[in-house]
N, C-alpha and C positions, 0 to 999 in steps of 0.2 A: 406502520413502520416509524412514523414521526414520533408517536407516543413512546415506542421502544427506545429510540435514540434519546428522547428527553429523559426517560427514566434512568438511562445509563449515564447521561451527561451530568446530572445533578451530583451524584456521589463522586464522579471523576473531577468535577470542578472543585468540590470540597477537598478532595485528596490532593489535587494539584496546588490548590491555594494554601492549604493549612497543614497538609500531611508532613512535609519536611520540617516545619517549625515545631509541630507537636512532637515529632520523633526526636528532634534535637533536645527539646526541654525534657522529655521523658528519659532520654539516655543520660543527660546531665544529672537528673535526680537519682537515677540508678547508680551513677558514680563509677562504674567499672568499665566505661566504654570510651575513655579519652582517646585511645589509639584509633578506634573506629571512627570517632567524630573527626579527628584530625585528618585521617586518610580520606574521609568523605569530602572535607573542605578542599584538600589538595586536588582530589579528583574533579571536583566541580570547577576549580580554577583552570586546570590544564587539559581536561579530557576532551574538550571541544576541538583542541588542536590535534590531539591523537586521532579522534574520530574522523576529522577532516582528512588526515593522511590515509587512513584505511578505506575511506570512501572514494579516493581518487580513481581507482579502476572502474568503479560503478559510474562515477561522473563522466569519465572518458567514453564509456560505452553508451551512456544516455545521450551524450553530445553527438556521437556518431549517428545514433538513431534519429535525433532531431534533424541533422543535416540530410539524412536520407529521406525523411518525410518532406522536408523543404524541396527536395528534388523529385517529389511525387512518387518515390519508391516506398509507398506506405507500408506494405506488408513486411518487407525486410526492416524498415525503420521501426515498426512497432515490436518486431521480434527483438531488435537491439534494445529498445526501451524496456521490454519485459525482462531480458537478461540483466540489464543494468539494475533494475529494481530488485531482482533476486539477490544480486551481489550486495546491494544496500541492506536488504533484510539480513544477509549473512553477517555483515559488519555490525549492525545493531545487535544481533543475537549474541555475537561473541562478547560485545561490551556488557550487555545485560547479564549474561551468564557469569561473567567474571565478577561483576559487582555483587550479585546475589550469593555466589559461592564464597566470596571474601566475607560477606556479612555472616553467613552460616558458620564459617570457620572461626568467627570471633564471638559467637553467642556464649555467654557465661552460664546461663541457666535456661531451661526450657520455658520458664515463665516470661523470659525476656524476648522471646522469639518475635512477637508482633512488633514492638518498637524498633527492633533491629531491621526487620523486613520493611517496615515503613520508612526507615532511614535509607535503606537500599533503594526503595522506590524513588525517593527524591534524588538520590545521587545518580541513579541509572537514567532517569528521564530528564533531569535538569538540563544537561548539555544538548540533548536532542531537541527539547522545546526551545532552548536559546537559539540554536541554529535555525530552527523553523521560523522564529520571530524575526531573525535577521533577513531571511529570505523574503518574508512578507514586506519588510521595510524597503527592500531593494526594488519593489514593484514587480509587475508581471503577474502571471497566473500562478496561484499557489494552491489550487484545489487538491492536487496530488499530495502535496506536503501536509495539508490540513487533514486529509483523510488518513494518511499513514500515521500522523501524530496521534490522531484520535484512537486508531486501532492499537498503536503501541501503548497508549494509556490503558486501554482495556486489557491488553495482554499482561502488562506489569501489575495492574490492579488485581487481576485474577491470580497471578503468581504470588503476590503478597498474601492474599487471603487463603489460598490453597495450602501454602507452606505453613502459615501461622496457625490455622484452625482445623485443617483437614488432614494433617500428617502426610502431606503429599511430598514425594521426593523432588529434589531440584530438577532432575531429568524430566519427570512427568509434568511438572509445572512449566518447564521450558517448552515442552511440546505444545501446551495450551497457548503460550505466547506466540510460537511460530505459526500455529494455525490461525490465530487472530490476525497477524500481520500478512500472512499469505492470502487470507480472505480480502484484505484491503487492496493488495496488488491486483487480484483478479477482478475485484469490483471496479477499480480504476480502468483496467483494460477492457472490461465489458462496456463501460461508458465511452471509452475511446473508440471501440468497435462500432457502437451505435452512431457515434458522431461521424465516423468514416463512412458508414453505410448511408447516413442521412445526406 
């Protein structure tokens, strides 16, 4: 399992570290994507605020779950936490679907699909990773955030390559993303269940 995680982590680190920069340079060289580049930068600047707003219902439900767990009402508390995470998945899915759909609508030629999808990867994941880094800086336990961020990366990585090289529709690529993040939620709650039983 550790070898699998390491094998997946290396390309993800490269994609997260250099993918956005490479896509930006690539699109500048192509020269027909100034609108997409500008929209991407605006999205990176303001999307974390918008995402924060649509995450409010999820945060409220998770907070209620934490309070119930603190009162030793563990089963109901974890149900609330699970529902809150499902809402969080829905919020991220809507954002990522919008970004990739916007990118696809602005592709000028089929040969340009990969750099556009690579740019979408950076725009879609950038604010999510930024919010996750802020949560780490605030202290406390961030294992859940780290696991979900990792699986969001995998899901978006898969979307980028499926759309770019395997002629996959946005809908089918999005299903792969949802499966990835849904797995992360269930992994987190399996670990929480083991901790509760222990």
